[in-house]
C-alpha positions as a printed NumPy array, in Angstrom:
array([[  9.795,  -9.13 ,  -8.294],
       [  7.809,  -9.158, -11.525],
       [  4.116,  -9.973, -11.098],
       [  2.972,  -9.273, -14.637],
       [  3.359,  -6.878, -17.534],
       [  4.076,  -3.407, -16.148],
       [  3.735,  -4.638, -12.565],
       [  6.456,  -5.267,  -9.958],
       [  6.655,  -5.705,  -6.187],
       [  9.419,  -4.868,  -3.745],
       [  9.533,  -6.139,  -0.187],
       [  7.791,  -9.384,   0.686],
       [  4.629, -10.836,   2.233],
       [  5.36 ,  -9.007,   5.504],
       [  5.552,  -5.496,   4.027],
       [  5.305,  -4.686,   0.319],
       [  5.331,  -1.763,  -2.093],
       [  4.563,  -1.799,  -5.807],
       [  5.802,  -0.338,  -9.069],
       [  3.757,   0.321, -12.191],
       [  6.378,   0.386, -14.943],
       [  5.49 ,   1.975, -18.273],
       [  7.547,   3.538, -21.094],
       [  6.584,   7.049, -19.977],
       [  7.709,   6.459, -16.41 ],
       [  7.053,   4.681, -13.124],
       [  4.329,   5.109, -10.528],
       [  5.021,   3.725,  -7.059],
       [  2.134,   2.663,  -4.835],
       [  3.066,   2.788,  -1.148],
       [  6.66 ,   3.098,   0.008],
       [  7.078,   0.264,   2.506],
       [  9.736,   0.839,   5.155],
       [ 12.812,   3.101,   4.959],
       [ 15.101,   0.15 ,   4.278],
       [ 13.174,  -0.706,   1.116],
       [ 15.073,   2.122,  -0.589],
       [ 17.847,  -0.342,  -1.466],
       [ 15.273,  -2.82 ,  -2.819],
       [ 13.81 ,  -0.045,  -4.967],
       [ 17.185,   0.814,  -6.466],
       [ 17.927,  -2.875,  -7.109],
       [ 14.571,  -3.463,  -8.815],
       [ 14.934,  -0.377, -10.976],
       [ 18.456,  -1.378, -12.022],
       [ 17.23 ,  -4.845, -13.017],
       [ 14.649,  -3.146, -15.225],
       [ 17.208,  -0.853, -16.806],
       [ 15.517,   2.126, -15.171],
       [ 16.517,   4.591, -12.461],
       [ 15.084,   6.881,  -9.807],
       [ 14.855,   9.544, -12.517],
       [ 12.031,   7.509, -14.083],
       [  9.818,   7.71 , -10.981],
       [  7.004,  10.214, -11.56 ],
       [  5.04 ,   9.898,  -8.333],
       [  4.244,   7.938,  -5.175],
       [  0.613,   7.212,  -4.32 ],
       [ -0.084,   6.21 ,  -0.728],
       [ -3.025,   3.969,   0.104],
       [ -3.066,   5.57 ,   3.561],
       [ -0.833,   7.422,   5.985],
       [  0.457,   4.712,   8.344],
       [  4.19 ,   4.568,   8.974],
       [  4.765,   1.135,   7.408],
       [  3.589,   2.556,   4.064],
       [  5.547,   5.834,   4.149],
       [  9.033,   4.26 ,   4.027],
       [ 11.145,   6.03 ,   1.432],
       [  8.43 ,   8.451,   0.22 ],
       [  9.831,  11.585,   1.86 ],
       [ 13.341,  10.727,   0.684],
       [ 12.117,  10.476,  -2.906],
       [ 10.214,  13.738,  -2.535],
       [ 13.111,  15.612,  -0.94 ],
       [ 16.011,  14.253,  -3.01 ],
       [ 14.292,  13.753,  -6.381],
       [ 11.331,  16.12 ,  -6.307],
       [  8.877,  13.222,  -6.675],
       [  5.35 ,  14.23 ,  -5.592],
       [  3.596,  12.099,  -2.971],
       [ -0.182,  11.749,  -3.177],
       [ -2.432,  10.856,  -0.24 ],
       [ -6.145,  11.221,   0.488],
       [ -6.886,  14.494,   2.267],
       [ -8.329,  12.642,   5.285],
       [ -4.958,  10.934,   5.873],
       [ -2.677,  13.859,   5.046],
       [ -2.163,  14.762,   8.7  ],
       [ -1.368,  11.137,   9.575],
       [  1.211,  11.001,   6.778],
       [  2.823,  14.121,   8.248],
       [  3.156,  12.44 ,  11.642],
       [ -0.166,  13.433,  13.183],
       [ -2.057,  11.401,  15.752],
       [ -3.257,   7.877,  15.001],
       [ -5.95 ,   6.234,  17.136],
       [ -4.809,   3.482,  19.474],
       [ -6.419,   0.361,  18.055],
       [ -6.617,  -2.989,  19.884],
       [ -4.007,  -5.503,  18.785],
       [ -6.553,  -8.294,  18.568],
       [ -5.46 , -11.918,  18.097],
       [ -1.759, -12.585,  17.87 ],
       [  0.742, -15.428,  17.974],
       [  4.284, -14.977,  19.292],
       [  6.276, -16.188,  16.276],
       [  4.503, -14.194,  13.517],
       [  4.331, -11.088,  15.703],
       [  8.039, -11.319,  16.496],
       [  8.776, -11.897,  12.814],
       [  6.865,  -8.783,  11.817],
       [  8.664,  -6.547,  14.291],
       [ 12.053,  -8.125,  13.529],
       [ 11.567,  -7.464,   9.811],
       [ 10.512,  -3.887,  10.563],
       [ 13.713,  -3.388,  12.569],
       [ 15.859,  -4.825,   9.737],
       [ 14.211,  -2.432,   7.299],
       [ 14.637,   0.526,   9.679],
       [ 10.939,   0.766,  10.444],
       [ 11.795,   2.263,  13.826],
       [ 13.074,   5.351,  12.001],
       [  9.976,   6.669,  10.251],
       [ 10.484,   9.801,   8.188],
       [  7.109,  11.498,   7.907],
       [  6.114,  13.592,   4.927],
       [  6.691,  17.318,   5.062],
       [  4.677,  18.016,   1.912],
       [  1.937,  15.988,   0.222],
       [ -0.471,  16.38 ,  -2.666],
       [ -3.933,  15.842,  -1.225],
       [ -6.388,  13.879,  -3.375],
       [-10.052,  12.918,  -3.148],
       [-12.159,   9.888,  -3.961],
       [-12.538,   9.486,  -7.725],
       [ -9.453,  11.477,  -8.68 ],
       [ -7.527,  10.24 , -11.726],
       [ -3.897,  11.223, -11.282],
       [ -1.636,  12.523, -14.029],
       [  0.904,   9.743, -13.507],
       [  1.955,   6.71 , -15.551],
       [ -0.995,   4.311, -15.726],
       [ -3.519,   7.065, -14.85 ],
       [ -4.167,   5.664, -11.345],
       [ -7.681,   6.245, -10.021],
       [ -8.328,   6.833,  -6.325],
       [-11.15 ,   4.781,  -4.79 ],
       [-12.09 ,   5.701,  -1.245],
       [-12.157,   2.741,   1.164],
       [-12.46 ,   4.354,   4.604],
       [-12.262,   2.184,   7.671],
       [ -8.688,   1.138,   8.195],
       [ -8.089,   4.866,   8.373],
       [-10.298,   7.808,   7.389],
       [ -8.363,   8.331,   4.163],
       [ -7.696,   4.711,   3.274],
       [ -8.003,   4.21 ,  -0.485],
       [ -7.564,   1.673,  -3.216],
       [ -5.523,   2.679,  -6.249],
       [ -6.862,   1.237,  -9.489],
       [ -4.458,   1.089, -12.435],
       [ -6.19 ,  -0.417, -15.487],
       [ -2.924,  -0.516, -17.459],
       [ -1.603,  -3.066, -14.948],
       [ -4.975,  -4.803, -14.481],
       [ -4.373,  -4.185, -10.772],
       [ -5.936,  -2.596,  -7.735],
       [ -3.684,  -1.757,  -4.809],
       [ -5.572,  -1.929,  -1.521],
       [ -3.063,  -1.104,   1.211],
       [ -4.603,  -2.292,   4.487],
       [ -8.223,  -2.299,   3.364],
       [ -7.642,  -6.057,   3.556],
       [ -4.698,  -8.358,   4.08 ],
       [ -3.701, -11.768,   2.773],
       [ -1.279, -12.384,   5.64 ],
       [ -2.129, -11.244,   9.134],
       [  1.134,  -9.854,  10.482],
       [  0.295, -10.756,  14.091],
       [ -1.11 , -14.283,  13.631],
       [  0.55 , -15.484,  10.417],
       [ -2.838, -16.555,   9.079],
       [ -2.935, -16.411,   5.279],
       [ -5.728, -15.707,   2.826],
       [ -7.941, -12.628,   2.389],
       [ -9.108, -11.277,   5.762],
       [ -9.554,  -8.015,   7.66 ],
       [ -6.3  ,  -6.22 ,   8.466],
       [ -5.194,  -5.576,  12.047],
       [ -4.729,  -2.067,  13.476],
       [ -7.943,  -0.914,  11.778],
       [ -9.583,   2.257,  13.108],
       [-13.183,   1.314,  12.232],
       [-13.549,  -2.411,  11.412],
       [-17.261,  -2.257,  10.496],
       [-16.683,   0.655,   8.139],
       [-13.751,  -1.157,   6.549],
       [-15.939,  -4.172,   5.794],
       [-18.667,  -1.953,   4.339],
       [-16.112,  -0.274,   2.076],
       [-15.42 ,  -3.607,   0.39 ],
       [-18.609,  -3.037,  -1.643],
       [-16.667,  -0.395,  -3.574],
       [-13.724,  -2.725,  -4.069],
       [-15.957,  -5.474,  -5.454],
       [-17.051,  -3.27 ,  -8.354],
       [-13.525,  -2.784,  -9.743],
       [-12.432,  -4.595, -12.902],
       [ -8.96 ,  -6.001, -12.236],
       [ -7.011,  -9.253, -12.245],
       [ -4.753,  -8.459,  -9.288],
       [ -5.638,  -7.364,  -5.758],
       [ -2.431,  -6.188,  -4.108],
       [ -2.3  ,  -5.63 ,  -0.33 ],
       [  0.396,  -3.954,   1.704],
       [  0.856,  -7.146,   3.715],
       [  0.543, -10.646,   2.301],
       [  0.754, -12.443,  -1.007],
       [ -0.681, -10.837,  -4.141],
       [ -4.226, -12.052,  -4.873],
       [ -4.584, -13.13 ,  -8.507],
       [ -8.317, -12.999,  -9.069],
       [-11.23 , -10.631,  -9.087],
       [-11.684,  -7.924,  -6.453],
       [-15.244,  -9.193,  -5.956],
       [-13.96 , -12.645,  -4.97 ],
       [-11.334, -11.12 ,  -2.684],
       [-13.965,  -8.972,  -0.958],
       [-16.221, -11.986,  -0.49 ],
       [-13.372, -13.97 ,   1.025],
       [-12.611, -11.174,   3.502],
       [-16.232, -11.048,   4.592],
       [-16.278, -14.836,   5.059],
       [-13.111, -14.662,   7.155],
       [-14.565, -11.858,   9.272]])
């Protein structure tokens, strides 16, 4: 799905991953669920590109519904996978805190888990090797993505700012579709380790110059990060 020049999404409003497509290659941000591998190949073929054009995967955090096909790309194609050092253990299958489910409605919750099953989310392949990054790092990948620390959802939760795409990818630092209630619009994401810290981190998001705010769950937000952050705070 084309969002704009150099910018594509695979998946849907339940679980999404993103491609930054430039002449020198492709950067993937988050890797969805294992079954999104087929969607990746289809999207690349439609663009006249292939897996050989993928230069790296940048994870916004280490939760299983963002790891998807990352290890497969790393193992089969030698594609490096980047994750904040504080989430490296989680991306390798380490412990994750048990967070309260919070509000939920039966139909959206069932829809989320049914989609995860269809996309083989029950069969997480954790990373065996990652490239650890820190807040402020500018990665040597197409689009020169910059890592912006947004701790709260997880210790190593980050935004990935790609000026070439006029986009900031936020993972679960916020959501525009709550997977357990179906509520739409910018709001705090469920399954967050430290909700207060996640809200405080939005100050860093608000200072980013971009036209797209792209969450791991929910519709793309076409507008300023500052407005998205304000909307999340209002919803909270």
